[in-house]
MARZATI-177563 format. One record per residue: residue number from 1; residue in three letters; x, y, z of N, C-alpha, C in turn. Coordinates in nm, 2 decimals, m for minus. Example, Ala and Ser with C-alpha at 12.3 -4.5 7.8 and 13.67 -1.06 7.14 Angstrom:
- 1, ALA, 1.32, m0.57, 0.78, 1.23, m0.45, 0.78, 1.32, m0.33, 0.78
- 2, SER, 1.28, m0.22, 0.71, 1.37, m0.11, 0.71, 1.29, 0.00, 0.79
REM end
This chain:
- 1, MET, 0.26, 0.11, 2.92, 0.23, 0.08, 3.07, 0.16, m0.07, 3.08
- 2, SER, 0.21, m0.12, 3.18, 0.18, m0.28, 3.23, 0.03, m0.26, 3.28
- 3, GLN, m0.01, m0.37, 3.23, m0.15, m0.37, 3.29, m0.18, m0.51, 3.40
- 4, GLU, m0.06, m0.56, 3.41, m0.04, m0.68, 3.52, m0.07, m0.63, 3.64
- 5, GLY, m0.19, m0.71, 3.71, m0.22, m0.68, 3.84, m0.35, m0.59, 3.85
- 6, THR, m0.38, m0.56, 3.74, m0.49, m0.47, 3.72, m0.62, m0.51, 3.76
- 7, LEU, m0.74, m0.43, 3.83, m0.85, m0.50, 3.83, m0.91, m0.56, 3.70
- 8, ARG, m0.98, m0.67, 3.69, m1.02, m0.73, 3.59, m1.18, m0.68, 3.62
- 9, VAL, m1.25, m0.72, 3.70, m1.38, m0.68, 3.71, m1.42, m0.63, 3.82
- 10, SER, m1.52, m0.50, 3.82, m1.57, m0.44, 3.96, m1.69, m0.42, 3.94
- 11, HIS, m1.77, m0.46, 4.06, m1.91, m0.40, 4.07, m1.94, m0.29, 4.14
- 12, PHE, m2.05, m0.21, 4.10, m2.10, m0.08, 4.15, m2.21, m0.06, 4.10
- 13, HIS, m2.28, 0.06, 4.16, m2.40, 0.11, 4.13, m2.38, 0.25, 4.04
- 14, ALA, m2.47, 0.25, 3.95, m2.44, 0.34, 3.81, m2.58, 0.41, 3.81
- 15, GLN, m2.57, 0.54, 3.76, m2.71, 0.59, 3.73, m2.69, 0.70, 3.59
- 16, VAL, m2.75, 0.66, 3.51, m2.77, 0.72, 3.38, m2.93, 0.81, 3.36
- 17, GLY, m2.90, 0.96, 3.37, m3.03, 1.01, 3.39, m3.10, 0.96, 3.52
- 18, ARG, m3.23, 0.92, 3.50, m3.30, 0.90, 3.64, m3.27, 0.74, 3.68
- 19, ARG, m3.24, 0.67, 3.56, m3.24, 0.50, 3.58, m3.10, 0.48, 3.65
- 20, LYS, m3.13, 0.40, 3.76, m3.00, 0.34, 3.85, m3.00, 0.21, 3.84
- 21, PHE, m2.89, 0.15, 3.83, m2.85, m0.01, 3.81, m2.73, m0.07, 3.86
- 22, ALA, m2.71, m0.17, 3.89, m2.59, m0.24, 3.92, m2.52, m0.25, 3.81
- 23, ALA, m2.40, m0.24, 3.80, m2.31, m0.24, 3.68, m2.19, m0.30, 3.74
- 24, ARG, m2.12, m0.33, 3.60, m1.95, m0.37, 3.65, m1.87, m0.34, 3.56
- 25, ALA, m1.75, m0.31, 3.57, m1.64, m0.27, 3.50, m1.54, m0.38, 3.47
- 26, GLU, m1.52, m0.38, 3.34, m1.43, m0.48, 3.29, m1.29, m0.45, 3.24
- 27, SER, m1.19, m0.45, 3.27, m1.06, m0.39, 3.16, m1.09, m0.47, 3.07
- 28, LEU, m1.05, m0.37, 2.94, m1.03, m0.41, 2.83, m0.87, m0.48, 2.79
- 29, PRO, m0.85, m0.57, 2.70, m0.72, m0.61, 2.69, m0.68, m0.49, 2.57
- 30, PRO, m0.53, m0.47, 2.56, m0.50, m0.37, 2.45, m0.58, m0.38, 2.30
- 31, GLU, m0.55, m0.49, 2.28, m0.60, m0.52, 2.12, m0.78, m0.45, 2.12
- 32, GLU, m0.83, m0.52, 2.22, m0.98, m0.47, 2.20, m1.01, m0.32, 2.27
- 33, ALA, m0.89, m0.28, 2.32, m0.92, m0.11, 2.33, m0.93, m0.05, 2.21
- 34, GLU, m0.81, m0.09, 2.14, m0.76, m0.03, 2.01, m0.87, m0.03, 1.94
- 35, GLU, m0.95, m0.16, 1.90, m1.04, m0.18, 1.82, m1.18, m0.07, 1.88
- 36, ARG, m1.18, m0.06, 1.98, m1.31, 0.02, 2.02, m1.27, 0.17, 2.00
- 37, MET, m1.16, 0.20, 2.04, m1.14, 0.35, 2.01, m1.15, 0.38, 1.87
- 38, VAL, m1.09, 0.28, 1.79, m1.07, 0.33, 1.62, m1.26, 0.33, 1.59
- 39, ARG, m1.33, 0.23, 1.63, m1.48, 0.23, 1.60, m1.53, 0.34, 1.66
- 40, TYR, m1.52, 0.39, 1.77, m1.56, 0.51, 1.83, m1.54, 0.63, 1.75
- 41, LEU, m1.42, 0.66, 1.72, m1.36, 0.78, 1.63, m1.43, 0.77, 1.51
- 42, GLU, m1.45, 0.65, 1.44, m1.53, 0.64, 1.32, m1.67, 0.68, 1.33
- 43, ARG, m1.75, 0.66, 1.41, m1.86, 0.67, 1.44, m1.90, 0.80, 1.48
- 44, VAL, m1.83, 0.85, 1.59, m1.87, 0.99, 1.62, m1.73, 1.08, 1.63
- 45, PRO, m1.66, 1.11, 1.50, m1.55, 1.18, 1.52, m1.54, 1.30, 1.60
- 46, ARG, m1.65, 1.39, 1.59, m1.62, 1.53, 1.65, m1.65, 1.51, 1.81
- 47, TYR, m1.75, 1.43, 1.84, m1.75, 1.41, 1.99, m1.62, 1.34, 2.05
- 48, ALA, m1.60, 1.23, 1.98, m1.47, 1.16, 2.02, m1.34, 1.25, 2.05
- 49, ARG, m1.32, 1.34, 1.96, m1.21, 1.45, 1.96, m1.22, 1.55, 2.08
- 50, ALA, m1.36, 1.58, 2.09, m1.39, 1.67, 2.22, m1.36, 1.60, 2.35
- 51, VAL, m1.43, 1.46, 2.36, m1.38, 1.39, 2.49, m1.23, 1.39, 2.50
- 52, MET, m1.15, 1.35, 2.40, m0.98, 1.33, 2.41, m0.95, 1.44, 2.45
- 53, SER, m0.97, 1.55, 2.38, m0.91, 1.70, 2.44, m0.96, 1.71, 2.59
- 54, LEU, m1.06, 1.67, 2.65, m1.07, 1.72, 2.79, m0.97, 1.65, 2.86
- 55, GLY, m0.91, 1.55, 2.84, m0.83, 1.48, 2.90, m0.67, 1.49, 2.86
- 56, GLY, m0.68, 1.62, 2.75, m0.54, 1.65, 2.71, m0.50, 1.57, 2.59
- 57, LEU, m0.57, 1.48, 2.54, m0.50, 1.39, 2.44, m0.56, 1.42, 2.29
- 58, LYS, m0.48, 1.39, 2.20, m0.52, 1.43, 2.05, m0.45, 1.32, 1.99
- 59, ALA, m0.54, 1.28, 1.88, m0.51, 1.17, 1.77, m0.60, 1.20, 1.65
- 60, ASN, m0.51, 1.20, 1.54, m0.62, 1.22, 1.42, m0.62, 1.09, 1.33
- 61, THR, m0.51, 1.00, 1.34, m0.51, 0.90, 1.24, m0.54, 0.75, 1.32
- 62, GLU, m0.59, 0.65, 1.26, m0.59, 0.52, 1.29, m0.47, 0.51, 1.39
- 63, ALA, m0.34, 0.50, 1.31, m0.24, 0.47, 1.40, m0.21, 0.55, 1.53
- 64, GLU, m0.23, 0.66, 1.53, m0.25, 0.76, 1.66, m0.37, 0.72, 1.76
- 65, ILE, m0.48, 0.67, 1.69, m0.57, 0.62, 1.81, m0.52, 0.49, 1.87
- 66, ARG, m0.47, 0.40, 1.77, m0.41, 0.27, 1.82, m0.29, 0.30, 1.92
- 67, ALA, m0.24, 0.37, 1.90, m0.09, 0.40, 2.00, m0.15, 0.47, 2.12
- 68, LEU, m0.24, 0.55, 2.10, m0.30, 0.60, 2.23, m0.39, 0.51, 2.32
- 69, ALA, m0.44, 0.42, 2.25, m0.51, 0.30, 2.35, m0.44, 0.21, 2.40
- 70, ARG, m0.33, 0.19, 2.34, m0.21, 0.10, 2.38, m0.14, 0.16, 2.54
- 71, GLN, m0.18, 0.27, 2.53, m0.13, 0.33, 2.67, m0.21, 0.38, 2.77
- 72, MET, m0.33, 0.34, 2.74, m0.43, 0.36, 2.84, m0.50, 0.24, 2.91
- 73, LEU, m0.56, 0.27, 3.01, m0.61, 0.13, 3.10, m0.78, 0.15, 3.04
- 74, MET, m0.83, 0.06, 2.96, m0.96, 0.10, 2.94, m1.08, 0.01, 2.97
- 75, PHE, m1.19, 0.04, 3.04, m1.29, m0.05, 3.08, m1.41, m0.02, 2.98
- 76, ALA, m1.49, m0.16, 3.02, m1.62, m0.16, 2.95, m1.73, m0.16, 3.07
- 77, ILE, m1.80, m0.07, 3.07, m1.91, m0.05, 3.17, m2.05, m0.13, 3.12
- 78, LYS, m2.09, m0.25, 3.21, m2.19, m0.30, 3.14, m2.31, m0.35, 3.28
- 79, PRO, m2.40, m0.33, 3.25, m2.51, m0.37, 3.33, m2.47, m0.51, 3.40
- 80, ALA, m2.49, m0.53, 3.55, m2.44, m0.64, 3.63, m2.55, m0.75, 3.58
REM end
């Protein structure tokens, strides 16, 4: 999947529980997306697999996670 011409930063309002705040979404380069996916799976493997299954995705090894991350457009959500 090509990421050329994709949105790099977008501002919006987010809500987590009762807390509302201004936020921004930044698209991640493929290399960073890979690293974040691998760390996420290492940190919370059961939850990560459950979330992936909601989207019909399955990956068990680090190589599979990296391949999957390269095919996805991922964003980091941060307070604005």
